[in-house]
ZAZAKOL-683343 format. One record per atom (N, C-alpha, C): residue number from 1; residue in three letters; atom name; x, y, z. Coordinates in steps of 0.05 Angstrom, whole numbers, always signed. Each point is the difference from the previous one (the first is absolute). Layout:
N
{NUM; 'ala'; 'CA'; {X; Y; Z}}
...
This chain:
77
{1; 'met'; 'N'; {+154; +302; -189}}
{1; 'met'; 'CA'; {-20; -14; +15}}
{1; 'met'; 'C'; {+10; -28; +7}}
{2; 'val'; 'N'; {-6; -9; +24}}
{2; 'val'; 'CA'; {+8; -26; +9}}
{2; 'val'; 'C'; {-23; -19; -4}}
{3; 'phe'; 'N'; {+6; -23; -12}}
{3; 'phe'; 'CA'; {-21; -20; -4}}
{3; 'phe'; 'C'; {+1; -22; +20}}
{4; 'ile'; 'N'; {-22; -7; +11}}
{4; 'ile'; 'CA'; {-2; -22; +20}}
{4; 'ile'; 'C'; {-6; -25; -16}}
{5; 'gln'; 'N'; {+14; -22; +8}}
{5; 'gln'; 'CA'; {-5; -25; -13}}
{5; 'gln'; 'C'; {-28; -9; +8}}
{6; 'pro'; 'N'; {-14; -14; -18}}
{6; 'pro'; 'CA'; {-28; -7; +4}}
{6; 'pro'; 'C'; {-6; -14; +27}}
{7; 'tyr'; 'N'; {+18; -17; +9}}
{7; 'tyr'; 'CA'; {-5; -16; +24}}
{7; 'tyr'; 'C'; {+6; +16; +26}}
{8; 'ser'; 'N'; {+14; +22; -3}}
{8; 'ser'; 'CA'; {+8; +16; +23}}
{8; 'ser'; 'C'; {-23; +18; +10}}
{9; 'his'; 'N'; {-1; +3; +26}}
{9; 'his'; 'CA'; {-20; +18; +12}}
{9; 'his'; 'C'; {+14; +18; +20}}
{10; 'ala'; 'N'; {+3; +25; -7}}
{10; 'ala'; 'CA'; {+16; +18; +16}}
{10; 'ala'; 'C'; {-10; +3; +29}}
{11; 'phe'; 'N'; {-26; +1; +3}}
{11; 'phe'; 'CA'; {-11; +3; +27}}
{11; 'phe'; 'C'; {+5; -25; +16}}
{12; 'gly'; 'N'; {-3; -23; -12}}
{12; 'gly'; 'CA'; {+6; -25; +14}}
{12; 'gly'; 'C'; {+29; -4; +6}}
{13; 'asp'; 'N'; {+17; +9; -18}}
{13; 'asp'; 'CA'; {+29; -2; +4}}
{13; 'asp'; 'C'; {+9; +15; +25}}
{14; 'leu'; 'N'; {-13; +24; +4}}
{14; 'leu'; 'CA'; {+7; +16; +23}}
{14; 'leu'; 'C'; {-18; -6; +24}}
{15; 'asp'; 'N'; {-19; -17; -4}}
{15; 'asp'; 'CA'; {-19; -8; +22}}
{15; 'asp'; 'C'; {-14; +24; +11}}
{16; 'ile'; 'N'; {-13; +15; -18}}
{16; 'ile'; 'CA'; {-15; +24; +8}}
{16; 'ile'; 'C'; {-27; +0; -14}}
{17; 'ala'; 'N'; {-18; +16; +11}}
{17; 'ala'; 'CA'; {-27; +3; -12}}
{17; 'ala'; 'C'; {+2; +18; -25}}
{18; 'arg'; 'N'; {-20; -3; -17}}
{18; 'arg'; 'CA'; {+0; +16; -25}}
{18; 'arg'; 'C'; {-3; +30; +6}}
{19; 'asn'; 'N'; {-11; +7; +23}}
{19; 'asn'; 'CA'; {-4; +29; +6}}
{19; 'asn'; 'C'; {+22; +10; +19}}
{20; 'ala'; 'N'; {+23; -13; +0}}
{20; 'ala'; 'CA'; {+22; +8; +18}}
{20; 'ala'; 'C'; {+11; +28; -8}}
{21; 'ser'; 'N'; {+7; +14; +21}}
{21; 'ser'; 'CA'; {+11; +27; -4}}
{21; 'ser'; 'C'; {+29; -2; -8}}
{22; 'pro'; 'N'; {+12; +22; -11}}
{22; 'pro'; 'CA'; {+28; -1; -6}}
{22; 'pro'; 'C'; {+18; -6; +24}}
{23; 'ile'; 'N'; {-8; +9; +24}}
{23; 'ile'; 'CA'; {+15; -6; +24}}
{23; 'ile'; 'C'; {-1; -30; +6}}
{24; 'glu'; 'N'; {-23; -12; -3}}
{24; 'glu'; 'CA'; {-3; -29; +5}}
{24; 'glu'; 'C'; {+16; -16; -21}}
{25; 'ile'; 'N'; {+0; +9; -25}}
{25; 'ile'; 'CA'; {+16; -14; -21}}
{25; 'ile'; 'C'; {+29; +1; +7}}
{26; 'arg'; 'N'; {+10; +23; +8}}
{26; 'arg'; 'CA'; {+28; +3; +6}}
{26; 'arg'; 'C'; {+8; -17; +24}}
{27; 'ala'; 'N'; {-17; +0; +21}}
{27; 'ala'; 'CA'; {+6; -16; +24}}
{27; 'ala'; 'C'; {+0; -29; -6}}
{28; 'ala'; 'N'; {-19; -9; -17}}
{28; 'ala'; 'CA'; {-1; -29; -7}}
{28; 'ala'; 'C'; {+25; -8; -16}}
{29; 'tyr'; 'N'; {+8; +18; -19}}
{29; 'tyr'; 'CA'; {+24; -6; -16}}
{29; 'tyr'; 'C'; {+25; -2; +18}}
{30; 'arg'; 'N'; {+3; +19; +17}}
{30; 'arg'; 'CA'; {+24; +0; +18}}
{30; 'arg'; 'C'; {+1; -25; +18}}
{31; 'arg'; 'N'; {-24; -7; +11}}
{31; 'arg'; 'CA'; {-1; -23; +17}}
{31; 'arg'; 'C'; {+8; -25; -15}}
{32; 'leu'; 'N'; {-12; -4; -24}}
{32; 'leu'; 'CA'; {+6; -24; -15}}
{32; 'leu'; 'C'; {+28; +1; -12}}
{33; 'ala'; 'N'; {+10; +23; -7}}
{33; 'ala'; 'CA'; {+27; +2; -11}}
{33; 'ala'; 'C'; {+21; -8; +21}}
{34; 'leu'; 'N'; {-5; +7; +25}}
{34; 'leu'; 'CA'; {+18; -9; +21}}
{34; 'leu'; 'C'; {-1; -30; +4}}
{35; 'lys'; 'N'; {-23; -11; -4}}
{35; 'lys'; 'CA'; {-4; -29; +4}}
{35; 'lys'; 'C'; {+12; -16; -23}}
{36; 'tyr'; 'N'; {-3; +9; -24}}
{36; 'tyr'; 'CA'; {+8; -16; -24}}
{36; 'tyr'; 'C'; {+25; +9; -14}}
{37; 'his'; 'N'; {+13; +22; +9}}
{37; 'his'; 'CA'; {+24; +9; -15}}
{37; 'his'; 'C'; {+21; -21; +1}}
{38; 'pro'; 'N'; {+11; -8; -23}}
{38; 'pro'; 'CA'; {+20; -22; +0}}
{38; 'pro'; 'C'; {+25; +5; +17}}
{39; 'asp'; 'N'; {+8; +25; +3}}
{39; 'asp'; 'CA'; {+24; +5; +17}}
{39; 'asp'; 'C'; {-6; -2; +29}}
{40; 'leu'; 'N'; {-25; +3; +8}}
{40; 'leu'; 'CA'; {-8; -1; +28}}
{40; 'leu'; 'C'; {-10; -27; +8}}
{41; 'asp'; 'N'; {-6; -17; -19}}
{41; 'asp'; 'CA'; {-10; -27; +5}}
{41; 'asp'; 'C'; {+24; -18; +6}}
{42; 'arg'; 'N'; {+9; -1; +24}}
{42; 'arg'; 'CA'; {+24; -14; +8}}
{42; 'arg'; 'C'; {-4; -31; +0}}
{43; 'ile'; 'N'; {-25; -8; +4}}
{43; 'ile'; 'CA'; {-5; -29; +3}}
{43; 'ile'; 'C'; {+1; -14; -27}}
{44; 'ser'; 'N'; {-14; +11; -19}}
{44; 'ser'; 'CA'; {-1; -13; -27}}
{44; 'ser'; 'C'; {+1; +21; -22}}
{45; 'arg'; 'N'; {+23; +3; -11}}
{45; 'arg'; 'CA'; {+3; +19; -23}}
{45; 'arg'; 'C'; {-6; -15; -25}}
{46; 'thr'; 'N'; {-25; -3; -5}}
{46; 'thr'; 'CA'; {-9; -16; -22}}
{46; 'thr'; 'C'; {-10; +18; -23}}
{47; 'glu'; 'N'; {-5; -13; -22}}
{47; 'glu'; 'CA'; {-11; +15; -23}}
{47; 'glu'; 'C'; {-28; +9; +6}}
{48; 'ser'; 'N'; {-14; -15; +17}}
{48; 'ser'; 'CA'; {-28; +8; +7}}
{48; 'ser'; 'C'; {+0; +27; +14}}
{49; 'ala'; 'N'; {+19; +6; +17}}
{49; 'ala'; 'CA'; {+1; +26; +13}}
{49; 'ala'; 'C'; {+5; +22; -21}}
{50; 'glu'; 'N'; {+18; -6; -19}}
{50; 'glu'; 'CA'; {+5; +20; -21}}
{50; 'glu'; 'C'; {-25; +4; -17}}
{51; 'thr'; 'N'; {-14; -21; -7}}
{51; 'thr'; 'CA'; {-24; +2; -16}}
{51; 'thr'; 'C'; {-21; +15; +15}}
{52; 'arg'; 'N'; {-3; -6; +25}}
{52; 'arg'; 'CA'; {-20; +14; +17}}
{52; 'arg'; 'C'; {+6; +30; +1}}
{53; 'met'; 'N'; {+25; +6; +3}}
{53; 'met'; 'CA'; {+8; +29; +2}}
{53; 'met'; 'C'; {-5; +14; -27}}
{54; 'arg'; 'N'; {+4; -13; -22}}
{54; 'arg'; 'CA'; {-7; +12; -26}}
{54; 'arg'; 'C'; {-30; +5; -2}}
{55; 'gln'; 'N'; {-16; -19; +9}}
{55; 'gln'; 'CA'; {-29; +4; +0}}
{55; 'gln'; 'C'; {-8; +24; +18}}
{56; 'leu'; 'N'; {+12; +2; +23}}
{56; 'leu'; 'CA'; {-6; +23; +18}}
{56; 'leu'; 'C'; {+8; +26; -13}}
{57; 'asn'; 'N'; {+24; +1; -12}}
{57; 'asn'; 'CA'; {+9; +25; -13}}
{57; 'asn'; 'C'; {-19; +8; -22}}
{58; 'leu'; 'N'; {-9; -19; -16}}
{58; 'leu'; 'CA'; {-18; +6; -22}}
{58; 'leu'; 'C'; {-27; +10; +10}}
{59; 'ala'; 'N'; {-10; -13; +20}}
{59; 'ala'; 'CA'; {-26; +8; +12}}
{59; 'ala'; 'C'; {+2; +28; +12}}
{60; 'tyr'; 'N'; {+22; +5; +14}}
{60; 'tyr'; 'CA'; {+4; +27; +12}}
{60; 'tyr'; 'C'; {+2; +21; -21}}
{61; 'gln'; 'N'; {+15; -5; -22}}
{61; 'gln'; 'CA'; {+3; +19; -22}}
{61; 'gln'; 'C'; {-28; +8; -11}}
{62; 'val'; 'N'; {-16; -20; -4}}
{62; 'val'; 'CA'; {-27; +5; -11}}
{62; 'val'; 'C'; {-18; +15; +19}}
{63; 'leu'; 'N'; {-1; -9; +25}}
{63; 'leu'; 'CA'; {-19; +11; +19}}
{63; 'leu'; 'C'; {+9; +27; +12}}
{64; 'ser'; 'N'; {+26; +5; +0}}
{64; 'ser'; 'CA'; {+9; +25; +12}}
{64; 'ser'; 'C'; {-3; +24; -18}}
{65; 'ser'; 'N'; {-3; -4; -26}}
{65; 'ser'; 'CA'; {-4; +22; -19}}
{65; 'ser'; 'C'; {-30; +3; -6}}
{66; 'pro'; 'N'; {-11; +24; +5}}
{66; 'pro'; 'CA'; {-29; +3; -4}}
{66; 'pro'; 'C'; {-9; -6; -29}}
{67; 'asp'; 'N'; {+16; +8; -19}}
{67; 'asp'; 'CA'; {-8; -6; -28}}
{67; 'asp'; 'C'; {+1; -30; -7}}
{68; 'arg'; 'N'; {+21; -13; +9}}
{68; 'arg'; 'CA'; {+3; -29; -4}}
{68; 'arg'; 'C'; {-22; -15; +15}}
{69; 'arg'; 'N'; {-6; +9; +24}}
{69; 'arg'; 'CA'; {-21; -13; +15}}
{69; 'arg'; 'C'; {-27; +2; -13}}
{70; 'lys'; 'N'; {-7; +23; -11}}
{70; 'lys'; 'CA'; {-25; +4; -14}}
{70; 'lys'; 'C'; {-2; -19; -24}}
{71; 'ala'; 'N'; {+22; -2; -15}}
{71; 'ala'; 'CA'; {+1; -17; -24}}
{71; 'ala'; 'C'; {-3; -29; +9}}
{72; 'tyr'; 'N'; {+14; -8; +22}}
{72; 'tyr'; 'CA'; {-2; -27; +10}}
{72; 'tyr'; 'C'; {-28; -7; +9}}
{73; 'asp'; 'N'; {-13; +19; +15}}
{73; 'asp'; 'CA'; {-27; -4; +9}}
{73; 'asp'; 'C'; {-19; -4; -23}}
{74; 'arg'; 'N'; {+4; +15; -21}}
{74; 'arg'; 'CA'; {-18; -3; -24}}
{74; 'arg'; 'C'; {+5; -27; -13}}
{75; 'ser'; 'N'; {+25; -10; +0}}
{75; 'ser'; 'CA'; {+6; -25; -14}}
{75; 'ser'; 'C'; {-11; -24; +16}}
{76; 'ile'; 'N'; {-3; +2; +26}}
{76; 'ile'; 'CA'; {-10; -23; +15}}
{76; 'ile'; 'C'; {-30; +1; +6}}
{77; 'ala'; 'N'; {-12; +23; -7}}
{77; 'ala'; 'CA'; {-29; +4; +6}}
{77; 'ala'; 'C'; {-17; -16; -19}}
C-alpha cells in the first residue's frame, strides 16, 4: 500500500475533481507529466520540477488503482 504524506492531496496535485473518471485521471497525469518532467523542462531543470514530478507520480499511483483510491478516499473523508 502506498501512503500519502499528510499535506499531500492527490486530487489537487493532478488538478482534478474528486469524482474524476479513470480516463480523466490518466489524461490529467499525462498532461502534467509532459509539463513538469525534468527531462522535458528545457528552460529550468530545477529540483522543483523533480519534486513536482514525484508528487504527480505518487498521486497517479494512488488514484489509478481502484483499491488504493478507495483507501485514499476513506482516509480523507
